C-alpha positions, 0 to 999 in steps of 0.5 A, spaced: 344 942 660 347 948 661 355 949 659 358 943 663 362 938 661 359 932 658 364 927 658 362 922 663 356 920 658 361 916 654 361 911 660 355 909 659 354 903 655 353 903 647 346 900 647 343 906 652 340 912 648 342 919 650 338 925 649 341 931 650 337 938 651 342 944 651 339 951 654 346 954 655 350 957 649 356 953 648 355 947 644 359 941 646 355 934 645 353 932 637 346 932 636 344 935 642 337 939 642 337 946 643 331 949 647 330 957 648 328 961 652 331 958 657 326 957 663 324 952 668 331 949 669 332 942 668 325 940 671 322 944 665 326 940 660 324 933 664 317 934 663 317 937 656 321 930 654 314 927 657 310 931 654 313 931 647 315 924 646 309 921 650 307 916 644 314 915 643 317 913 650 322 909 651 321 903 655 324 906 661 328 913 661 332 916 666 332 924 667 338 927 670 342 934 670 348 935 666 352 934 672 348 929 676 354 926 681 353 931 687 345 928 687 346 921 684 353 919 685 352 912 682 348 913 676 353 910 671 353 904 675 346 903 676 344 905 669 349 900 666 348 895 670 341 895 670 340 896 677 335 901 678 330 897 682 335 896 687 339 903 686 333 907 687 331 910 694 324 911 692 320 906 688 312 907 687 309 902 684 315 898 680 314 904 675 317 910 678 324 910 681 327 916 685 335 917 686 339 921 691 346 920 694 343 919 701 339 913 704 338 914 712 335 919 716 342 921 719 342 926 712 336 930 714 332 924 710 326 920 713 322 914 711 317 916 706 309 915 708 306 918 702 309 913 697 311 906 700 318 904 701 324 909 701 327 915 703 325 922 702 326 930 704 321 934 706 318 941 706 312 945 709 307 948 704 312 954 704 318 950 702 321 950 709 326 949 711 330 948 704 327 954 700 323 960 704 317 962 700 316 957 695 308 956 694 308 948 694 300 949 696 299 953 690 302 948 685 298 943 688 292 946 687 294 947 679 295 941 678 291 936 683 284 935 684 285 932 691 286 934 699 293 936 700 297 930 702 298 931 709 298 926 715 297 930 721 303 934 719 303 940 714 308 937 709 311 935 702 315 929 701 320 930 695 327 927 692 333 932 693 335 934 686 329 930 682 333 925 678 328 919 676 327 913 672 320 912 669 317 906 665 313 908 658 307 905 662 308 908 669 309 915 665 302 913 661 298 913 668 298 921 667 295 924 660 299 927 655 294 934 657 297 934 664 304 934 662 302 939 658 299 943 664 306 942 668 310 945 662 306 950 662 307 952 669 314 952 668 314 956 663 311 962 666 312 961 673 319 963 675 318 959 682 315 953 679 322 949 678 322 948 686 314 947 686 314 941 681 321 938 684 317 937 691 310 935 687 315 930 683 313 924 687 305 926 687 305 927 680 308 920 679 303 917 684 297 915 681 293 915 688 293 922 688 288 926 683 290 930 678 285 935 675 287 933 668 
């Protein structure tokens, strides 16, 4: 997180284990883990957690920004009521669950063609229409040993905001060394958070072959 009000965490059930990572300057949560330097945005924090805790992951882990509600408005309800399977907008192999507020094409989303049932945003290889100049193809070649995931149209599918839940078993479909590679990219390339966000669904879809 980065200096945001975390009072909403008190609304989570007592049996939900909460881990807070801090990249800002103002401490506001007891037991938070301070990360420095401040690089890679929230995406770096998510993948660093998978790398560092690879062998001790919870049965399911949810990743969210310090203020998630503009992207995932019913986060508290979904987690407290254990309705993540019904509440997600994208489900990959019943192990990865992507969350965002919108679920129909009317809001710029469309039915996924790469990952099964669910609604996603899409962008071209250079980030258009959301972030012009983002080299998504370059990120792909650094992580995947596979053809670009195009179905006749040059586009990538992604979850806006990158909020997701993942089971331990599904996270282990990728190696710890692979997560280390993702973290390394995020720590050394200023544009990589937007690239990795657009590759997140592919990272957690084992039908796409990775370099490690």
